[in-house]
TIGUTI-515450 format. One line per field, with one value per atom (N, C-alpha, C): chain; residue in one letter; x, y, z. Coordinates in nm, 2 decimals, decimal comma. Each point is the difference from the previous one (the first is absolute). Example, Ala and Ser with C-alpha at 12.3 -4.5 7.8 and 13.67 -1.06 7.14 Angstrom:
# residues 2
unit = A | A | A | A | A | A
code = A | A | A | S | S | S
xx = 1,32 | -0,09 | 0,09 | -0,04 | 0,09 | -0,08
yy = -0,57 | 0,12 | 0,12 | 0,11 | 0,11 | 0,11
zz = 0,78 | 0,00 | 0,00 | -0,07 | 0,00 | 0,08
# end
This chain:
# residues 136
unit = A | A | A | A | A | A | A | A | A | A | A | A | A | A | A | A | A | A | A | A | A | A | A | A | A | A | A | A | A | A | A | A | A | A | A | A | A | A | A | A | A | A | A | A | A | A | A | A | A | A | A | A | A | A | A | A | A | A | A | A | A | A | A | A | A | A | A | A | A | A | A | A | A | A | A | A | A | A | A | A | A | A | A | A | A | A | A | A | A | A | A | A | A | A | A | A | A | A | A | A | A | A | A | A | A | A | A | A | A | A | A | A | A | A | A | A | A | A | A | A | A | A | A | A | A | A | A | A | A | A | A | A | A | A | A | A | A | A | A | A | A | A | A | A | A | A | A | A | A | A | A | A | A | A | A | A | A | A | A | A | A | A | A | A | A | A | A | A | A | A | A | A | A | A | A | A | A | A | A | A | A | A | A | A | A | A | A | A | A | A | A | A | A | A | A | A | A | A | A | A | A | A | A | A | A | A | A | A | A | A | A | A | A | A | A | A | A | A | A | A | A | A | A | A | A | A | A | A | A | A | A | A | A | A | A | A | A | A | A | A | A | A | A | A | A | A | A | A | A | A | A | A | A | A | A | A | A | A | A | A | A | A | A | A | A | A | A | A | A | A | A | A | A | A | A | A | A | A | A | A | A | A | A | A | A | A | A | A | A | A | A | A | A | A | A | A | A | A | A | A | A | A | A | A | A | A | A | A | A | A | A | A | A | A | A | A | A | A | A | A | A | A | A | A | A | A | A | A | A | A | A | A | A | A | A | A | A | A | A | A | A | A | A | A | A | A | A | A | A | A | A | A | A | A | A | A | A | A | A | A | A | A | A | A | A | A | A | A | A | A | A | A | A | A | A | A | A | A | A | A | A | A | A | A | A | A | A | A | A | A | A | A | A | A | A | A | A | A | A | A | A | A | A | A | A | A | A | A
code = X | X | X | X | X | X | X | X | X | X | X | X | X | X | X | X | X | X | X | X | X | X | X | X | X | X | X | X | X | X | X | X | X | X | X | X | X | X | X | X | X | X | X | X | X | X | X | X | X | X | X | X | X | X | X | X | X | X | X | X | X | X | X | X | X | X | X | X | X | X | X | X | X | X | X | X | X | X | X | X | X | X | X | X | X | X | X | X | X | X | X | X | X | X | X | X | X | X | X | X | X | X | X | X | X | X | X | X | X | X | X | X | X | X | X | X | X | X | X | X | X | X | X | X | X | X | X | X | X | X | X | X | X | X | X | X | X | X | X | X | X | X | X | X | X | X | X | X | X | X | X | X | X | X | X | X | X | X | X | X | X | X | X | X | X | X | X | X | X | X | X | X | X | X | X | X | X | X | X | X | X | X | X | X | X | X | X | X | X | X | X | X | X | X | X | X | X | X | X | X | X | X | X | X | X | X | X | X | X | X | X | X | X | X | X | X | X | X | X | X | X | X | X | X | X | X | X | X | X | X | X | X | X | X | X | X | X | X | X | X | X | X | X | X | X | X | X | X | X | X | X | X | X | X | X | X | X | X | X | X | X | X | X | X | X | X | X | X | X | X | X | X | X | X | X | X | X | X | X | X | X | X | X | X | X | X | X | X | X | X | X | X | X | X | X | X | X | X | X | X | X | X | X | X | X | X | X | X | X | X | X | X | X | X | X | X | X | X | X | X | X | X | X | X | X | X | X | X | X | X | X | X | X | X | X | X | X | X | X | X | X | X | X | X | X | X | X | X | X | X | X | X | X | X | X | X | X | X | X | X | X | X | X | X | X | X | X | X | X | X | X | X | X | X | X | X | X | X | X | X | X | X | X | X | X | X | X | X | X | X | X | X | X | X | X | X | X | X | X | X | X | X | X | X | X | X | X | X
xx = 0,08 | -0,08 | 0,09 | -0,04 | 0,08 | -0,07 | 0,09 | -0,06 | 0,04 | -0,10 | 0,03 | -0,07 | 0,04 | -0,07 | -0,04 | -0,13 | -0,06 | 0,04 | 0,00 | 0,01 | -0,13 | -0,01 | -0,13 | -0,11 | -0,11 | -0,12 | -0,13 | -0,10 | -0,13 | -0,07 | -0,06 | -0,07 | -0,14 | -0,04 | -0,13 | -0,06 | -0,13 | -0,08 | 0,07 | 0,03 | 0,08 | -0,09 | 0,04 | -0,06 | 0,11 | 0,04 | 0,11 | -0,04 | -0,11 | -0,05 | -0,09 | -0,08 | -0,08 | 0,02 | 0,00 | 0,02 | -0,12 | 0,02 | -0,11 | -0,01 | -0,12 | -0,02 | -0,01 | 0,08 | 0,00 | -0,11 | -0,03 | -0,10 | 0,02 | 0,13 | 0,04 | -0,03 | -0,03 | -0,02 | 0,13 | 0,11 | 0,13 | 0,01 | 0,05 | 0,02 | 0,12 | -0,01 | 0,10 | 0,02 | 0,11 | 0,04 | 0,06 | -0,03 | 0,06 | -0,01 | 0,09 | -0,01 | 0,04 | -0,04 | 0,04 | 0,08 | 0,12 | 0,09 | -0,01 | -0,01 | -0,01 | 0,12 | 0,06 | 0,12 | -0,04 | 0,04 | -0,03 | 0,11 | 0,12 | 0,12 | 0,06 | 0,02 | 0,05 | 0,14 | 0,08 | 0,13 | 0,00 | -0,10 | -0,01 | -0,01 | -0,08 | -0,03 | 0,09 | 0,10 | 0,09 | 0,07 | 0,06 | 0,07 | -0,10 | -0,12 | -0,10 | -0,04 | -0,01 | -0,03 | 0,11 | 0,13 | 0,11 | 0,00 | -0,03 | -0,01 | -0,11 | -0,11 | -0,11 | 0,04 | 0,06 | 0,04 | 0,09 | 0,10 | 0,09 | -0,07 | -0,11 | -0,07 | -0,11 | -0,04 | -0,12 | 0,01 | -0,09 | -0,01 | -0,05 | 0,02 | -0,05 | -0,15 | -0,04 | -0,14 | -0,07 | 0,08 | -0,05 | -0,07 | -0,06 | -0,08 | 0,07 | 0,02 | 0,07 | -0,10 | 0,06 | -0,09 | 0,00 | 0,08 | 0,01 | -0,08 | -0,10 | -0,09 | 0,01 | 0,00 | 0,00 | -0,16 | -0,04 | -0,13 | -0,02 | -0,09 | -0,03 | -0,10 | 0,04 | -0,09 | -0,02 | -0,09 | -0,02 | 0,13 | 0,09 | 0,12 | 0,11 | -0,02 | 0,10 | 0,03 | 0,10 | 0,03 | 0,07 | -0,04 | 0,06 | 0,03 | 0,08 | 0,03 | -0,04 | -0,07 | -0,05 | 0,04 | 0,03 | 0,04 | -0,07 | -0,07 | -0,07 | 0,10 | 0,01 | 0,08 | -0,08 | 0,02 | -0,08 | 0,08 | -0,07 | 0,06 | -0,11 | 0,02 | -0,11 | -0,01 | 0,11 | -0,01 | 0,02 | -0,04 | -0,01 | 0,14 | 0,03 | 0,13 | 0,02 | 0,13 | 0,03 | 0,01 | -0,06 | -0,01 | 0,09 | 0,11 | 0,10 | -0,02 | 0,04 | 0,00 | 0,11 | 0,00 | 0,11 | 0,14 | 0,01 | 0,14 | 0,04 | -0,08 | 0,02 | 0,03 | -0,02 | 0,02 | -0,13 | -0,10 | -0,13 | -0,10 | -0,10 | -0,12 | -0,09 | -0,06 | -0,09 | -0,13 | -0,04 | -0,12 | -0,14 | -0,01 | -0,13 | -0,02 | -0,12 | -0,02 | 0,04 | 0,05 | 0,04 | -0,12 | 0,00 | -0,11 | 0,04 | -0,10 | 0,02 | 0,06 | 0,11 | 0,06 | 0,12 | 0,03 | 0,11 | 0,13 | 0,11 | 0,12 | 0,08 | 0,05 | 0,06 | 0,12 | 0,08 | 0,11 | -0,03 | 0,04 | -0,03 | 0,12 | 0,02 | 0,09 | -0,09 | 0,06 | -0,07 | 0,08 | -0,06 | 0,07 | -0,07 | 0,08 | -0,06 | 0,04 | -0,10 | 0,03 | -0,08 | 0,07 | -0,07 | -0,10 | -0,10 | -0,09 | -0,03 | -0,04 | -0,04 | -0,12 | -0,06 | -0,12 | -0,12 | -0,10 | -0,12 | 0,04 | 0,08 | 0,05 | 0,14 | 0,06 | 0,13 | 0,02 | 0,10 | 0,03 | 0,09 | -0,02 | 0,08 | -0,11 | 0,02 | -0,09 | 0,08 | -0,06 | 0,06 | -0,04 | 0,10 | -0,03 | 0,03 | -0,08 | 0,01 | 0,08 | 0,10 | 0,07 | -0,05 | 0,09 | -0,04 | -0,03 | -0,08 | -0,04 | 0,06 | 0,06 | 0,04 | -0,10 | -0,07 | -0,08 | 0,08 | -0,02 | 0,08 | -0,08 | -0,13 | -0,08 | -0,15 | -0,09 | -0,14 | -0,04 | -0,11 | -0,05 | -0,01 | 0,06 | -0,01 | 0,11 | 0,09 | 0,11 | 0,13 | 0,10 | 0,13 | 0,08 | 0,10 | 0,08 | 0,07 | 0,00 | 0,06 | 0,15
yy = -0,12 | 0,12 | 0,12 | 0,10 | 0,13 | 0,09 | 0,06 | 0,09 | 0,14 | 0,10 | 0,14 | 0,09 | 0,13 | 0,10 | 0,10 | 0,03 | 0,09 | 0,14 | 0,09 | 0,14 | 0,05 | 0,12 | 0,05 | -0,02 | -0,04 | -0,03 | 0,04 | 0,03 | 0,03 | -0,14 | -0,01 | -0,12 | 0,00 | -0,11 | -0,02 | -0,13 | 0,01 | -0,13 | -0,08 | 0,07 | -0,08 | -0,10 | -0,12 | -0,10 | -0,04 | 0,09 | -0,02 | -0,03 | 0,07 | -0,02 | -0,11 | -0,03 | -0,12 | -0,07 | -0,12 | -0,07 | -0,01 | -0,01 | -0,04 | -0,15 | -0,05 | -0,14 | -0,05 | -0,10 | -0,06 | -0,10 | -0,04 | -0,10 | -0,13 | -0,03 | -0,12 | 0,01 | 0,13 | 0,02 | 0,05 | -0,01 | 0,05 | 0,15 | 0,06 | 0,14 | 0,05 | 0,12 | 0,05 | 0,15 | 0,04 | 0,13 | 0,05 | 0,12 | 0,05 | 0,15 | 0,06 | 0,14 | 0,01 | 0,11 | 0,04 | 0,12 | 0,00 | 0,11 | 0,07 | 0,13 | 0,08 | 0,10 | -0,01 | 0,08 | 0,09 | 0,12 | 0,10 | 0,02 | -0,05 | 0,03 | -0,13 | -0,02 | -0,13 | -0,02 | 0,11 | -0,02 | -0,07 | 0,03 | -0,06 | -0,15 | -0,05 | -0,14 | -0,08 | 0,08 | -0,07 | -0,12 | 0,02 | -0,12 | -0,11 | 0,03 | -0,10 | -0,08 | 0,08 | -0,06 | -0,10 | 0,04 | -0,08 | -0,13 | 0,00 | -0,11 | -0,10 | 0,06 | -0,08 | -0,07 | 0,07 | -0,06 | -0,11 | 0,01 | -0,11 | -0,13 | 0,02 | -0,12 | -0,05 | 0,08 | -0,03 | -0,14 | -0,09 | -0,12 | 0,04 | -0,08 | 0,02 | 0,02 | 0,10 | 0,04 | 0,02 | 0,05 | 0,02 | 0,14 | 0,01 | 0,12 | 0,08 | 0,13 | 0,08 | 0,05 | 0,02 | 0,06 | 0,15 | 0,06 | 0,15 | 0,04 | 0,09 | 0,03 | 0,16 | 0,04 | 0,14 | 0,03 | 0,11 | 0,04 | 0,14 | 0,04 | 0,14 | 0,06 | 0,11 | 0,07 | 0,14 | 0,08 | 0,14 | 0,08 | -0,04 | 0,07 | -0,04 | -0,11 | -0,05 | -0,15 | -0,06 | -0,14 | -0,02 | -0,11 | -0,05 | -0,15 | -0,05 | -0,14 | -0,05 | -0,12 | -0,05 | -0,15 | -0,03 | -0,14 | -0,04 | -0,12 | -0,05 | -0,10 | 0,02 | -0,08 | -0,07 | -0,13 | -0,09 | -0,07 | -0,04 | -0,09 | -0,06 | -0,12 | -0,06 | 0,04 | 0,07 | 0,05 | 0,15 | 0,06 | 0,15 | 0,05 | 0,10 | 0,07 | 0,10 | 0,02 | 0,10 | 0,14 | 0,10 | 0,14 | 0,08 | 0,05 | 0,08 | 0,15 | 0,09 | 0,14 | 0,04 | 0,13 | 0,06 | -0,03 | -0,01 | -0,03 | -0,15 | -0,08 | -0,15 | -0,07 | 0,08 | -0,05 | -0,03 | 0,08 | -0,01 | -0,06 | -0,06 | -0,05 | 0,12 | 0,01 | 0,10 | -0,02 | 0,09 | -0,02 | 0,01 | 0,05 | 0,02 | -0,10 | -0,03 | -0,08 | 0,07 | -0,07 | 0,06 | 0,02 | 0,11 | 0,04 | 0,02 | -0,02 | 0,02 | 0,14 | 0,01 | 0,12 | 0,04 | -0,08 | 0,03 | -0,03 | 0,06 | -0,02 | -0,10 | -0,11 | -0,11 | -0,05 | -0,08 | -0,09 | -0,14 | -0,10 | -0,13 | -0,10 | -0,09 | -0,12 | -0,08 | -0,06 | -0,09 | -0,11 | -0,11 | -0,10 | -0,04 | -0,04 | -0,04 | -0,15 | -0,07 | -0,15 | -0,04 | -0,08 | -0,05 | -0,11 | -0,02 | -0,12 | -0,06 | -0,13 | -0,06 | -0,09 | 0,01 | -0,07 | 0,08 | -0,06 | 0,07 | 0,13 | -0,01 | 0,11 | 0,01 | 0,12 | 0,03 | 0,15 | 0,04 | 0,14 | 0,02 | 0,12 | 0,04 | 0,05 | -0,03 | 0,05 | 0,08 | 0,10 | 0,09 | -0,04 | -0,02 | -0,03 | 0,12 | 0,03 | 0,12 | -0,03 | 0,08 | 0,00 | 0,10 | 0,07 | 0,10 | 0,13 | 0,09 | 0,13 | 0,11 | 0,10 | 0,13 | 0,11 | 0,06 | 0,11 | 0,12 | 0,08 | 0,13 | 0,12 | 0,01 | 0,12 | -0,04 | 0,09 | -0,02 | 0,03 | -0,04 | 0,03 | 0,15 | 0,05 | 0,14 | 0,09 | -0,06 | 0,07 | -0,04 | 0,09 | -0,03 | -0,09 | -0,07 | -0,09 | 0,07 | -0,06 | 0,07 | 0,01
zz = 0,00 | 0,00 | 0,00 | -0,09 | 0,00 | 0,10 | 0,09 | 0,10 | -0,04 | 0,02 | -0,03 | 0,10 | 0,01 | 0,07 | -0,10 | 0,00 | -0,10 | 0,02 | -0,10 | 0,03 | 0,06 | 0,05 | 0,05 | -0,11 | 0,05 | -0,09 | 0,07 | -0,08 | 0,05 | 0,03 | 0,12 | 0,04 | -0,06 | -0,05 | -0,06 | 0,06 | 0,03 | 0,04 | 0,11 | 0,12 | 0,10 | 0,08 | 0,01 | 0,09 | 0,09 | 0,10 | 0,09 | 0,14 | 0,05 | 0,14 | 0,00 | -0,10 | 0,00 | -0,14 | 0,00 | -0,14 | -0,08 | -0,13 | -0,09 | 0,01 | 0,00 | -0,01 | -0,14 | -0,03 | -0,14 | -0,01 | -0,12 | -0,03 | 0,08 | 0,02 | 0,08 | 0,14 | 0,05 | 0,14 | 0,07 | -0,07 | 0,05 | 0,01 | 0,11 | 0,00 | -0,09 | -0,05 | -0,09 | 0,03 | 0,05 | 0,02 | -0,13 | -0,04 | -0,13 | -0,01 | -0,08 | -0,04 | -0,15 | -0,05 | -0,14 | 0,02 | -0,07 | 0,00 | -0,14 | 0,00 | -0,12 | -0,02 | -0,11 | -0,03 | -0,12 | 0,00 | -0,11 | -0,09 | 0,03 | -0,09 | -0,04 | -0,13 | -0,05 | 0,04 | 0,03 | 0,05 | 0,14 | 0,08 | 0,13 | -0,01 | -0,10 | -0,01 | -0,10 | -0,06 | -0,10 | 0,07 | 0,12 | 0,07 | 0,02 | 0,04 | 0,02 | -0,13 | -0,11 | -0,13 | -0,04 | 0,02 | -0,03 | 0,07 | 0,13 | 0,09 | -0,05 | -0,03 | -0,05 | -0,13 | -0,09 | -0,13 | 0,02 | 0,10 | 0,03 | 0,04 | 0,08 | 0,05 | -0,08 | -0,11 | -0,07 | -0,08 | 0,02 | -0,08 | -0,14 | -0,10 | -0,14 | 0,00 | -0,06 | -0,01 | 0,14 | 0,09 | 0,13 | 0,02 | 0,12 | 0,04 | 0,10 | -0,02 | 0,09 | 0,11 | 0,13 | 0,10 | -0,01 | -0,08 | -0,02 | -0,12 | 0,03 | -0,11 | -0,03 | -0,12 | -0,04 | -0,01 | 0,06 | 0,01 | -0,03 | -0,09 | -0,04 | 0,10 | 0,06 | 0,09 | -0,05 | 0,07 | -0,04 | 0,01 | 0,10 | 0,02 | -0,10 | -0,08 | -0,09 | 0,03 | -0,06 | 0,02 | 0,13 | 0,07 | 0,12 | -0,01 | 0,09 | 0,01 | 0,13 | 0,00 | 0,13 | 0,01 | 0,12 | 0,03 | 0,13 | 0,00 | 0,11 | 0,08 | 0,13 | 0,08 | 0,11 | 0,02 | 0,09 | 0,10 | 0,11 | 0,10 | 0,09 | 0,05 | 0,08 | 0,15 | 0,05 | 0,14 | 0,00 | 0,11 | 0,01 | -0,01 | -0,09 | -0,01 | 0,12 | 0,02 | 0,10 | -0,07 | 0,06 | -0,06 | 0,09 | -0,05 | 0,08 | -0,04 | 0,10 | -0,02 | -0,09 | -0,03 | -0,09 | 0,05 | 0,13 | 0,06 | -0,01 | -0,04 | -0,01 | 0,14 | 0,10 | 0,14 | 0,07 | -0,02 | 0,08 | -0,10 | 0,07 | -0,08 | -0,03 | -0,12 | -0,04 | 0,08 | 0,08 | 0,08 | -0,06 | -0,13 | -0,06 | -0,12 | -0,03 | -0,12 | -0,13 | -0,10 | -0,12 | -0,08 | -0,08 | -0,08 | -0,15 | -0,09 | -0,14 | -0,02 | -0,07 | -0,03 | 0,08 | 0,11 | 0,08 | -0,07 | 0,03 | -0,06 | 0,08 | -0,06 | 0,07 | -0,08 | 0,06 | -0,07 | 0,06 | -0,08 | 0,05 | -0,04 | 0,09 | -0,04 | -0,08 | -0,10 | -0,09 | -0,05 | -0,04 | -0,07 | -0,13 | -0,09 | -0,14 | -0,02 | -0,05 | -0,02 | -0,13 | -0,08 | -0,12 | 0,04 | -0,08 | 0,02 | -0,14 | 0,00 | -0,12 | 0,02 | 0,12 | 0,04 | -0,05 | -0,06 | -0,04 | -0,08 | -0,10 | -0,08 | 0,03 | -0,04 | 0,03 | 0,02 | 0,08 | 0,02 | 0,12 | 0,05 | 0,12 | 0,10 | 0,13 | 0,10 | 0,10 | 0,05 | 0,11 | 0,14 | 0,09 | 0,14 | 0,08 | 0,10 | 0,08 | 0,13 | 0,03 | 0,13 | 0,09 | 0,07 | 0,09 | -0,08 | 0,06 | -0,06 | 0,08 | -0,07 | 0,07 | -0,04 | 0,10 | -0,02 | -0,01 | -0,11 | -0,02 | 0,03 | -0,05 | 0,03 | -0,04 | 0,06 | -0,03 | -0,14 | -0,04 | -0,14 | -0,01 | -0,12 | -0,03 | 0,06 | 0,08 | 0,06 | -0,06 | 0,00 | -0,05 | 0,10 | -0,05 | 0,08 | 0,11 | 0,12 | 0,12 | -0,01
# end
């Protein structure tokens, strides 16, 4: 598994405090990270390309929004992730919200079961600032 730390990203659709329940009944914690600059995601693109099976599916998607093109990646894990504050020493005391600025530890792993591609696994999350505010 390739391990990375993401650049600062906008948090979308967080399921960090409570898991989403899958069809199998298993809980799944997940977040989607949104990047607005292709230069920020270029190292991530290169790592995904290295791992990508033939005719595989990428976890990184280019999406057109009103503000322009962004890149989103969904990261998952079966147990609750740790959310650290900006100092990386203390736990962040508040629930994460859509639009917060965060960084995340993540892993990438290829798969060939039920199709082929690369999946993103979520590690710890670093809270940087609230939605709509600049990085601290």
